[in-house]
C-alpha positions as CSV (number, residue, x, y, z in Angstrom):
1,M,186.1,-34.3,102.8
2,A,188.1,-34.0,105.9
3,D,186.3,-30.9,106.9
4,E,183.1,-33.1,107.6
5,P,182.4,-33.3,111.4
6,L,183.2,-36.6,112.9
7,V,180.6,-37.4,115.5
8,L,179.7,-40.0,117.9
9,G,176.2,-40.4,119.2
10,I,174.7,-42.3,122.3
11,E,171.2,-43.3,122.3
12,T,169.7,-45.0,125.6
13,S,166.3,-43.8,125.6
14,C,164.7,-47.2,126.1
15,D,165.9,-50.8,125.6
16,E,168.8,-50.5,122.9
17,T,172.2,-49.1,124.0
18,G,173.2,-47.4,120.5
19,V,176.4,-45.9,119.7
20,G,176.9,-44.7,116.2
21,I,179.7,-42.7,114.4
22,V,179.1,-40.6,111.6
23,R,181.2,-38.2,109.3
24,G,178.9,-35.6,107.9
25,T,176.1,-37.5,106.4
26,T,178.3,-40.7,106.0
27,L,177.6,-43.8,108.4
28,L,181.0,-45.2,109.9
29,A,179.9,-47.2,112.6
30,D,176.6,-48.4,114.1
31,A,176.9,-50.3,117.3
32,I,173.8,-51.6,119.2
33,A,173.3,-53.7,122.3
34,S,169.7,-54.8,123.0
35,S,168.2,-55.7,126.3
36,V,164.9,-56.9,124.7
37,D,165.4,-60.4,125.7
38,E,165.6,-59.3,129.4
39,H,162.3,-57.6,129.2
40,A,160.5,-60.2,127.2
41,R,159.4,-62.3,130.1
42,F,157.6,-59.4,131.5
43,G,155.9,-58.6,128.2
44,G,157.3,-54.9,128.0
45,V,160.3,-52.8,128.9
46,V,161.0,-52.5,132.6
47,P,162.9,-49.2,133.3
48,E,165.1,-50.4,136.0
49,V,166.3,-53.3,133.9
50,A,167.0,-51.2,131.2
51,S,168.9,-48.8,132.8
52,R,171.3,-51.7,134.4
53,A,171.8,-53.2,130.9
54,H,172.7,-49.6,129.4
55,L,175.2,-49.3,132.3
56,E,177.0,-52.7,131.7
57,A,176.7,-52.2,127.5
58,M,177.9,-48.7,127.5
59,V,181.8,-48.9,127.4
60,P,181.9,-52.0,125.5
61,T,179.5,-50.6,122.8
62,I,181.3,-47.5,122.5
63,D,184.6,-49.3,122.1
64,R,183.2,-51.5,119.5
65,A,181.9,-48.7,117.3
66,L,185.3,-46.8,117.4
67,K,186.8,-49.9,116.3
68,E,184.3,-50.5,113.6
69,A,184.7,-46.8,112.3
70,G,188.4,-47.3,112.6
71,V,188.7,-43.9,114.5
72,S,190.4,-42.7,117.6
73,A,188.1,-41.1,120.1
74,R,190.7,-38.2,120.3
75,D,189.6,-37.5,116.4
76,L,185.9,-36.9,117.2
77,D,184.6,-33.2,116.6
78,G,181.9,-33.9,119.2
79,I,179.8,-36.2,121.4
80,A,176.0,-36.2,120.9
81,V,173.6,-37.9,123.1
82,T,169.7,-38.4,123.5
83,A,168.8,-35.8,126.2
84,G,165.1,-37.0,125.8
85,P,162.3,-37.9,125.5
86,G,162.6,-41.4,126.9
87,L,162.7,-43.4,130.0
88,A,164.3,-41.2,132.8
89,G,166.7,-43.8,134.5
90,A,167.9,-44.8,130.9
91,L,168.3,-41.7,129.5
92,L,170.7,-40.8,132.6
93,V,173.2,-43.3,131.9
94,G,173.5,-42.1,128.3
95,V,173.7,-38.4,129.2
96,S,176.2,-39.4,132.1
97,A,178.3,-41.3,129.9
98,A,178.5,-38.8,127.1
99,K,179.4,-36.0,129.7
100,A,182.3,-38.3,130.9
101,Y,183.6,-38.9,127.5
102,A,183.2,-35.3,126.2
103,Y,184.9,-33.7,129.3
104,A,187.6,-36.4,129.3
105,L,188.4,-35.9,125.5
106,G,187.7,-32.2,125.6
107,K,185.3,-32.4,123.1
108,P,181.8,-30.4,122.9
109,L,178.7,-32.0,124.2
110,Y,175.4,-32.0,122.3
111,G,172.4,-33.1,124.1
112,V,169.9,-33.9,121.2
113,N,166.0,-34.7,120.9
114,H,165.3,-38.3,120.2
115,L,162.3,-37.4,117.8
116,A,164.5,-35.1,115.7
117,S,167.2,-37.7,115.5
118,H,164.7,-40.2,114.1
119,I,164.1,-37.7,111.2
120,C,167.5,-36.8,110.6
121,V,169.0,-40.6,110.5
122,D,167.6,-40.5,106.7
123,Q,170.3,-38.1,105.7
124,L,172.7,-41.2,106.0
125,E,170.6,-43.1,103.7
126,H,169.2,-40.5,101.1
127,G,171.6,-37.6,101.6
128,P,170.6,-34.1,103.0
129,L,167.0,-33.6,104.1
130,P,165.0,-31.3,101.9
131,E,163.8,-28.3,103.7
132,P,160.9,-28.3,104.6
133,T,160.4,-32.1,105.4
134,M,157.0,-33.8,106.7
135,A,157.9,-36.7,109.1
136,L,155.7,-39.4,110.3
137,L,157.5,-41.0,113.3
138,V,155.8,-44.3,114.8
139,S,157.3,-46.4,117.4
140,G,156.6,-48.1,120.5
141,G,156.7,-44.8,122.6
142,H,155.3,-42.3,120.1
143,S,153.1,-41.8,116.9
144,S,153.7,-38.2,115.6
145,L,153.3,-35.8,112.5
146,L,156.3,-33.4,112.4
147,L,157.1,-30.6,110.0
148,S,160.7,-29.6,110.1
149,S,162.0,-26.6,108.2
150,D,165.5,-27.0,109.8
151,I,166.4,-30.0,111.8
152,T,168.7,-28.4,114.2
153,S,166.4,-25.7,115.2
154,D,162.7,-25.9,113.8
155,V,160.4,-28.9,114.4
156,R,156.7,-28.3,114.4
157,P,154.3,-30.8,115.9
158,M,151.3,-31.2,113.3
159,G,149.6,-34.1,115.4
160,A,150.3,-36.9,117.7
161,T,148.9,-39.9,119.3
162,I,146.4,-39.0,121.9
163,D,146.5,-42.5,123.7
164,D,148.7,-45.5,122.7
165,A,151.5,-45.2,120.3
166,A,151.2,-47.4,117.4
167,G,154.0,-49.9,118.4
168,E,152.2,-50.2,121.7
169,A,149.1,-51.4,120.2
170,F,151.0,-53.9,118.2
171,D,152.5,-55.2,121.3
172,K,149.1,-55.5,123.2
173,I,147.5,-57.4,120.2
174,A,150.4,-59.7,119.8
175,R,150.0,-60.5,123.7
176,V,146.4,-61.2,123.3
177,L,147.1,-63.6,120.3
178,N,150.0,-65.3,122.7
179,L,152.6,-64.2,119.8
180,G,155.2,-62.9,122.2
181,F,157.2,-59.8,122.6
182,P,157.9,-57.5,120.9
183,G,154.9,-57.4,118.8
184,G,155.8,-55.5,115.6
185,P,157.7,-58.0,113.5
186,V,155.7,-61.1,114.5
187,I,152.4,-59.5,113.5
188,D,154.2,-58.4,110.2
189,R,155.1,-61.8,109.5
190,Y,151.7,-63.4,110.4
191,A,150.0,-60.6,108.3
192,R,151.8,-61.4,105.0
193,E,149.7,-64.6,104.9
194,G,146.4,-63.0,106.1
195,D,143.6,-61.0,104.5
196,P,143.8,-57.3,105.4
197,N,140.0,-56.9,104.7
198,A,138.8,-60.1,106.7
199,I,137.7,-57.9,109.5
200,A,136.6,-54.4,109.4
201,F,138.1,-52.9,112.4
202,P,137.6,-49.4,113.3
203,R,139.8,-46.5,111.8
204,G,140.5,-44.0,115.1
205,L,139.9,-40.3,114.6
206,T,139.2,-40.3,110.9
207,G,135.6,-38.6,111.2
208,P,134.8,-35.3,109.9
209,R,134.9,-33.5,113.1
210,D,138.1,-35.3,114.4
211,P,141.6,-33.5,114.6
212,A,143.0,-34.0,111.1
213,Y,146.4,-35.1,112.0
214,D,146.1,-36.6,115.6
215,F,146.0,-40.7,116.1
216,S,144.2,-42.9,118.5
217,F,144.7,-46.5,118.6
218,S,143.3,-47.4,122.0
219,G,139.7,-47.8,120.4
220,L,141.2,-50.1,117.7
221,K,143.2,-52.3,120.4
222,T,140.1,-52.8,122.4
223,A,137.8,-53.7,119.4
224,V,140.3,-56.3,118.2
225,A,141.0,-57.8,121.7
226,R,137.1,-58.0,122.1
227,W,136.8,-59.7,118.4
228,I,139.5,-62.2,119.7
229,E,137.7,-62.9,123.0
230,A,134.3,-63.3,121.3
231,K,135.7,-66.1,119.2
232,R,137.5,-67.7,122.2
233,A,134.0,-67.7,124.0
234,V,132.2,-69.7,121.6
235,G,135.4,-72.0,121.2
236,E,136.0,-71.0,117.8
237,E,139.5,-71.1,116.5
238,V,141.0,-67.4,116.1
239,P,142.2,-66.6,112.6
240,V,145.6,-65.4,113.4
241,R,146.7,-64.3,110.2
242,D,143.6,-62.6,109.2
243,V,143.4,-60.7,112.8
244,S,147.0,-59.6,112.3
245,A,146.4,-58.5,108.7
246,S,143.2,-56.8,109.4
247,F,144.7,-55.1,112.6
248,Q,147.9,-53.9,110.9
249,E,145.9,-52.6,107.9
250,A,143.6,-50.5,110.3
251,V,146.8,-48.9,111.8
252,V,148.7,-48.1,108.5
253,D,145.5,-47.0,106.8
254,V,145.1,-44.3,109.1
255,L,149.1,-43.4,109.6
256,T,149.6,-43.3,105.8
257,R,146.3,-41.2,105.1
258,K,146.8,-38.4,107.9
259,A,150.5,-38.0,106.8
260,V,149.6,-37.6,103.0
261,R,146.8,-35.2,103.9
262,A,149.2,-33.1,105.8
263,C,151.7,-33.1,103.2
264,K,149.0,-31.7,100.7
265,D,147.5,-29.2,103.1
266,E,151.2,-27.7,103.9
267,G,152.4,-28.1,100.3
268,V,155.2,-30.1,101.2
269,D,156.3,-32.7,98.5
270,H,158.5,-34.8,100.6
271,L,157.6,-37.5,103.5
272,M,160.0,-39.1,105.6
273,I,158.9,-41.9,107.7
274,G,160.8,-43.2,110.7
275,G,160.6,-44.7,114.1
276,G,160.6,-48.6,114.8
277,V,157.1,-49.1,113.3
278,A,158.4,-47.8,110.0
279,A,160.1,-51.2,109.6
280,N,156.5,-52.7,108.9
281,S,156.6,-53.9,105.4
282,R,152.8,-53.0,104.9
283,L,153.2,-49.6,106.2
284,R,156.2,-48.9,103.7
285,A,154.2,-50.6,100.8
286,L,151.2,-48.5,101.4
287,A,153.0,-45.4,102.1
288,Q,154.7,-45.7,98.7
289,E,151.6,-46.4,96.9
290,R,149.6,-43.2,98.5
291,C,152.7,-41.1,98.0
292,E,153.2,-41.9,94.4
293,A,149.2,-41.3,93.7
294,A,149.8,-37.9,95.3
295,G,153.0,-36.9,93.7
296,I,155.0,-37.0,97.0
297,R,158.6,-38.0,97.2
298,L,158.8,-40.9,99.9
299,R,161.8,-41.2,101.9
300,V,162.3,-44.2,104.5
301,P,165.4,-45.3,106.0
302,R,166.4,-49.2,105.9
303,P,164.5,-51.0,108.9
304,K,168.0,-50.9,111.0
305,L,168.0,-47.3,111.0
306,C,164.3,-46.8,111.7
307,T,164.3,-48.7,115.4
308,D,166.3,-46.8,118.0
309,N,170.2,-46.7,117.4
310,G,173.4,-44.4,118.1
311,A,173.8,-43.6,114.4
312,M,170.6,-41.1,114.2
313,V,171.9,-39.4,117.2
314,A,175.2,-39.0,115.7
315,A,173.7,-37.9,112.4
316,L,171.8,-35.0,114.4
317,G,175.0,-34.0,116.2
318,A,177.0,-33.9,113.0
319,E,174.4,-31.5,111.7
320,M,174.6,-29.6,114.9
321,V,178.3,-29.1,114.3
322,A,177.9,-28.4,110.5
323,R,175.5,-25.6,111.5
324,N,177.5,-24.3,114.2
325,R,174.7,-24.8,116.7
326,T,175.7,-24.0,120.3
327,A,176.9,-27.0,122.2
328,S,175.3,-28.1,125.8
329,S,176.6,-27.3,129.0
330,W,177.7,-29.8,131.6
331,D,174.9,-29.4,133.5
332,L,172.6,-30.8,130.5
333,P,169.7,-32.5,132.2
334,A,168.3,-35.9,130.8
335,D,164.5,-34.8,130.2
336,S,162.2,-37.5,129.8
337,S,159.5,-35.2,128.4
338,L,161.7,-33.1,126.2
339,P,159.4,-31.3,123.9
340,V,160.0,-32.1,120.1
341,T,160.1,-28.3,119.4
342,E,163.6,-28.4,121.0
343,P,165.7,-30.4,118.7
344,H,168.6,-30.0,120.9
345,V,169.4,-28.5,124.5
346,P,171.9,-25.6,124.0
347,G,174.1,-24.6,126.8
348,K,173.2,-21.5,128.7
349,D,175.7,-18.4,129.0
350,H,179.1,-19.5,130.8
351,G,179.9,-16.1,132.0
352,H,178.9,-16.2,135.6
353,H,178.2,-19.5,137.1
354,H,181.5,-21.4,137.3
355,G,180.9,-21.9,141.0
356,H,177.8,-24.0,140.1
357,D,179.8,-26.1,137.6
358,H,180.6,-29.0,139.7
359,V,182.4,-31.0,137.1
360,H,185.3,-28.1,136.9
361,E,185.6,-28.3,140.7
362,V,187.7,-31.6,140.0
363,S,190.8,-30.6,138.0
364,K,191.7,-32.8,135.3
365,E,195.1,-33.8,137.0
366,N,193.1,-35.5,139.6
367,L,190.8,-37.3,137.3
368,Y,194.0,-38.6,135.0
369,P,197.1,-39.0,137.0
């Protein structure tokens, strides 16, 4: 299988410095350095702290990935990097590093979309993506329903969150319950021992006149916070397990209901779930149950591949190389609001603007004596 593209992927959209190496659809290395502990005392991700952490972790993490994969940087067929969406400063560190490595090694550079990468990572777990695939992506920064007929060129947004992403709601409720940060894993843990039907929390945007595939979690977040405050106001103990389970159920009920509905409406028989919240055990279980009932094949990568990682970027990069997509140019920008309709950022025609290509003004002899 020597003809399968060997690609290194760099992911720095938030607080994880991820470097992955993939050959075709086979994962060779997945190295991650997380700065989550440095943000915990602030109760959320601080962009400047994240950028600094990426800068310090970048070279060691790349070295670790190459060692783990047992390949030399010279063997690579390309370098892929998250160009957006994400935190501007954090993205810049990854994009700059990717350019430096790609230029120094003489390899093509692929700036790819963070959301499309979350979909493509499933190829490393379950083989090539069916076309079309419906994808439900849920994480700290986004909740979206996407239809992809070609992961390298055609991703169509069906619906998205109009306020808080699902992951943000988990973080905020965990904070109100004094469970720490990040909120997802800890609420999942408490919810396992609670009753999901104990408290009837609202299901956002599920009325007959509401947009069919959009999500809203801010009303739920407020309702849960008020419920907790009311208990505390009269000196009653807050049933943390029941609150966690009932809140979690309200989130995953809406997510899975809308995703299955979109599959039926579009006649798509595959649903892929990705993003950090896809590591949630209840979301996985309820999605499985509802997909089976509707005759839909569910694909969910293992939890480690759901959260932000470099492997997903490498997976999409390898697909770009395999499908012969145009590489990005050296002036690839980091775009914090890169639309999901652009799975990658192809280079412009190089014919006429060598004068503006600042990288080329330094000759390689000067860079590497």
